[in-house]
C-alpha positions as CSV (number, residue, x, y, z in Angstrom):
1,M,145.8,60.7,62.3
2,L,148.6,63.2,61.1
3,P,151.0,61.6,58.6
4,I,154.2,60.2,60.0
5,T,157.4,59.9,58.1
6,V,159.7,57.4,59.5
7,F,163.2,56.7,58.2
8,P,164.6,53.3,58.1
9,G,167.1,52.3,60.9
10,N,166.6,52.4,64.3
11,D,163.6,50.5,65.6
12,R,163.6,52.2,68.8
13,M,163.5,55.7,67.3
14,R,160.6,54.6,65.2
15,R,158.5,53.4,68.1
16,N,159.4,56.6,70.0
17,L,158.4,58.7,66.9
18,T,155.0,56.7,67.0
19,I,154.4,57.3,70.8
20,T,155.1,60.9,70.5
21,A,153.3,61.5,67.3
22,T,150.2,59.9,69.0
23,A,150.5,61.9,72.0
24,F,150.8,65.3,70.1
25,V,147.8,64.4,68.1
26,A,145.8,63.7,71.3
27,L,147.1,67.1,72.8
28,L,146.0,69.0,69.7
29,W,142.5,67.5,70.1
30,A,142.3,68.0,73.6
31,V,143.0,71.9,73.5
32,G,140.7,72.6,70.7
33,L,141.1,71.1,67.1
34,G,138.7,68.3,68.0
35,G,136.1,70.4,69.9
36,Q,133.4,70.8,67.3
37,A,133.6,66.7,67.0
38,R,133.3,66.3,70.9
39,A,130.1,68.3,71.2
40,T,127.2,66.1,71.8
41,E,123.8,66.5,72.8
42,V,121.5,64.6,75.0
43,T,117.6,64.7,75.7
44,L,116.7,64.2,79.4
45,C,113.2,62.9,80.5
46,P,111.1,65.1,82.6
47,N,109.5,62.3,84.4
48,A,113.2,61.1,85.4
49,G,113.8,64.5,87.3
50,T,112.8,65.5,90.6
51,P,110.0,68.1,91.0
52,A,109.4,70.3,94.1
53,V,107.1,73.3,95.3
54,Y,108.1,75.6,98.0
55,G,105.8,78.3,99.8
56,T,102.7,79.1,101.4
57,G,99.6,76.9,100.1
58,T,101.9,74.7,98.0
59,S,101.3,70.9,98.2
60,P,102.4,67.8,96.6
61,S,99.1,67.9,94.5
62,D,100.6,71.0,92.7
63,I,102.9,68.6,90.7
64,S,101.4,66.1,88.1
65,D,102.7,64.3,85.0
66,G,101.1,64.1,81.8
67,A,101.3,63.0,78.2
68,G,104.3,64.3,76.4
69,P,106.2,64.4,73.2
70,L,108.5,61.9,74.7
71,D,106.2,59.1,75.9
72,G,107.7,56.9,73.4
73,T,111.1,56.8,74.6
74,C,110.7,58.0,78.4
75,G,107.6,56.0,79.2
76,S,104.0,57.2,79.4
77,N,103.1,60.7,81.0
78,S,106.6,62.0,80.4
79,A,105.7,65.7,80.7
80,V,105.8,67.1,84.2
81,T,103.6,70.1,85.2
82,I,104.4,72.0,88.3
83,S,101.9,75.0,89.5
84,V,102.2,77.2,92.3
85,P,99.3,79.4,93.7
86,H,101.4,82.4,94.3
87,S,104.2,83.8,92.0
88,T,106.4,84.5,95.2
89,D,106.3,80.5,95.6
90,E,108.8,78.5,93.9
91,G,108.4,75.3,91.8
92,K,111.1,73.5,89.9
93,L,112.2,70.4,88.2
94,Q,115.7,69.2,88.9
95,F,117.9,67.3,86.6
96,N,120.8,66.1,89.1
97,S,123.9,64.1,88.3
98,S,122.1,61.2,89.4
99,T,119.2,61.6,86.8
100,P,119.2,58.8,84.2
101,G,121.0,60.1,81.0
102,Y,122.6,63.3,82.9
103,P,126.1,63.7,81.3
104,T,128.6,61.8,83.2
105,G,131.5,64.5,84.6
106,L,129.7,67.5,83.0
107,A,131.8,70.5,84.1
108,L,130.6,74.2,84.2
109,G,133.1,74.7,81.3
110,G,131.8,71.9,79.2
111,L,128.1,73.1,78.9
112,L,127.5,74.6,75.6
113,G,123.8,75.0,75.6
114,L,120.3,74.2,76.9
115,S,116.7,73.9,75.2
116,A,113.7,73.1,77.0
117,N,110.3,72.5,75.3
118,V,108.0,74.0,77.7
119,S,104.5,75.5,78.2
120,F,104.1,78.2,80.7
121,T,101.1,80.3,82.0
122,S,101.1,83.3,84.4
123,H,98.8,85.9,85.5
124,G,101.7,88.3,85.5
125,S,105.0,89.0,83.5
126,D,106.8,85.9,85.0
127,Q,109.0,83.5,83.1
128,P,110.5,80.3,83.8
129,F,114.2,80.2,84.5
130,Y,117.4,78.1,84.7
131,M,119.4,77.3,87.7
132,L,122.9,75.8,87.6
133,A,124.0,74.2,90.8
134,F,127.6,73.5,92.0
135,T,130.0,74.0,94.6
136,D,133.3,76.0,94.8
137,P,135.8,74.2,97.1
138,S,138.2,77.2,96.3
139,K,135.7,79.6,98.0
140,S,136.5,82.2,95.5
141,L,133.1,83.7,95.2
142,G,132.8,85.3,98.7
143,Q,130.5,82.6,100.0
144,N,130.3,81.4,103.8
145,A,131.9,78.1,103.4
146,S,133.7,76.0,100.5
147,S,130.8,73.4,100.7
148,D,128.0,75.9,100.1
149,Q,126.0,75.0,97.2
150,I,126.0,77.8,94.6
151,L,123.3,78.7,92.0
152,L,124.1,80.4,88.8
153,L,120.4,81.8,88.9
154,E,119.1,83.0,85.5
155,F,118.1,86.9,85.8
156,Q,116.8,88.3,82.7
157,S,113.6,88.9,80.7
158,S,112.3,87.4,77.5
159,A,113.8,84.1,78.0
160,L,111.0,82.2,76.3
161,T,111.5,82.0,72.3
162,N,109.4,80.3,69.3
163,S,106.0,81.7,70.7
164,G,106.9,80.7,74.2
165,S,107.6,77.0,73.9
166,T,111.3,76.9,73.9
167,L,113.4,77.9,77.1
168,A,116.9,78.4,75.9
169,M,120.3,79.0,77.4
170,S,123.4,80.1,75.8
171,P,126.7,80.6,77.7
172,D,127.5,83.5,75.9
173,T,124.3,85.5,75.8
174,T,122.0,84.1,78.9
175,L,122.6,86.3,82.0
176,F,123.1,84.8,85.4
177,N,123.7,86.2,89.0
178,L,125.2,84.3,91.8
179,Y,123.3,82.8,94.7
180,D,124.5,81.0,97.8
181,N,121.8,78.5,98.0
182,T,123.1,77.3,101.3
183,T,122.8,80.6,103.3
184,G,120.1,82.2,101.0
185,S,122.2,85.3,99.8
186,Y,123.3,86.9,96.6
187,L,127.3,87.0,95.9
188,Q,129.4,89.3,93.8
189,G,127.3,92.5,94.2
190,G,123.9,91.2,94.6
191,Q,120.8,90.2,92.5
192,H,121.3,92.9,89.8
193,D,125.2,91.9,89.4
194,T,124.7,89.5,86.4
195,N,127.1,87.9,83.7
196,T,126.9,85.4,81.2
197,L,128.3,81.7,82.1
198,A,131.2,82.5,80.0
199,G,131.9,85.8,81.6
200,W,131.7,84.4,85.3
201,L,134.2,81.7,84.0
202,T,136.6,84.6,82.8
203,D,136.3,86.2,86.0
204,F,136.7,82.9,88.1
205,P,138.6,80.6,85.7
206,V,138.9,78.0,88.9
207,L,135.4,77.2,88.3
208,E,135.9,75.8,84.8
209,F,136.2,72.2,85.8
210,E,133.9,72.3,88.7
211,T,131.2,69.7,88.5
212,L,127.6,70.9,87.2
213,Q,125.8,69.1,90.0
214,G,122.4,69.9,88.5
215,I,120.3,71.7,85.8
216,W,117.0,72.9,87.3
217,I,114.2,74.5,85.6
218,G,112.2,77.1,87.9
219,E,109.2,79.1,88.1
220,G,108.1,81.8,90.6
221,L,110.0,83.6,93.1
222,T,108.9,86.8,92.2
223,G,109.2,90.2,94.3
224,S,105.4,90.7,94.4
225,D,102.6,88.3,93.9
226,T,100.8,88.5,90.6
227,G,98.7,85.2,91.1
228,P,99.4,81.4,90.1
229,D,101.9,80.2,87.6
230,S,101.9,76.7,85.8
231,L,104.9,75.3,83.9
232,T,104.9,72.1,81.9
233,I,108.4,70.6,81.1
234,N,108.0,68.3,78.0
235,S,111.9,67.9,77.5
236,L,115.4,69.2,78.0
237,D,118.3,68.9,75.6
238,V,121.5,69.4,77.1
239,T,124.4,70.3,74.6
240,Y,127.9,69.7,76.1
241,T,131.5,68.4,75.7
242,P,133.2,65.9,78.1
243,E,134.9,67.4,81.2
244,P,137.8,69.6,79.9
245,A,139.9,68.5,82.8
246,S,139.6,64.9,82.0
247,I,140.4,65.4,78.3
248,S,143.7,67.4,79.2
249,L,144.8,64.6,81.6
250,I,144.2,62.2,79.2
251,A,146.6,64.2,76.8
252,V,149.3,64.8,79.4
253,A,149.2,61.0,80.5
254,L,149.7,60.0,76.8
255,I,152.7,62.5,76.6
256,G,154.2,61.2,79.8
257,L,153.6,57.6,78.6
258,G,155.8,58.6,75.6
259,A,158.4,60.0,77.5
260,G,158.4,57.6,80.2
261,R,158.9,54.6,77.6
262,R,161.7,56.8,76.2
263,R,163.4,56.9,79.4
264,K,163.2,53.4,80.2
265,R,164.6,52.2,76.9
266,D,167.3,54.8,77.0
267,C,168.7,53.4,80.3
């Protein structure tokens, strides 16, 4: 708390100064002075996510659970392996807002980073990738309808680090294109029109507070078939801040509370 000097005298003035100072500190914290302190990290259990495969020759048997490093906290066989017979097929593990441990109220602007511990094998040069799912009620992206599900679809090479065991995502460096998952079409110039998450939010500020419905880890979807792919997800770490809109509203409410009490007492 910032130091507050209150002069002797009017009790009402002292109370009003305390309320106003509290609201002011809350506002400073909301707009950035407390940003680093608010950042937090959660680890999601792969066996709590929703796996899926799509494409010719895929079947539920392409998905299996196995021993993983989180067995002690997530339960036995916490790792999830998804294999697809053709690299043109799609396999993915979905961590959605209903997944246990998923950050409540996570907004696109509140996502600070992702790090998944994975094992990936491919007969080609394929790599796993992230997909970030949301909707844009403002229909700012040129999609067919405001209710369409939009994906920020990672589109770059060399996504894996640490000898191929870490799939990392930075809002400032990882490249995504925009894909309308409802209509199956690319937005804003097509597949090769990429930008970082921070860049897309700069271009479309209205997306800052949109809820991030899901964080998905995928494989496949290549332009030509190079053979089978296999992806094992051992863990997913999500670094984030609380929804910026919620924090700002709290600060505004505190300021309003102070002003309201002053008006009431001054009447």
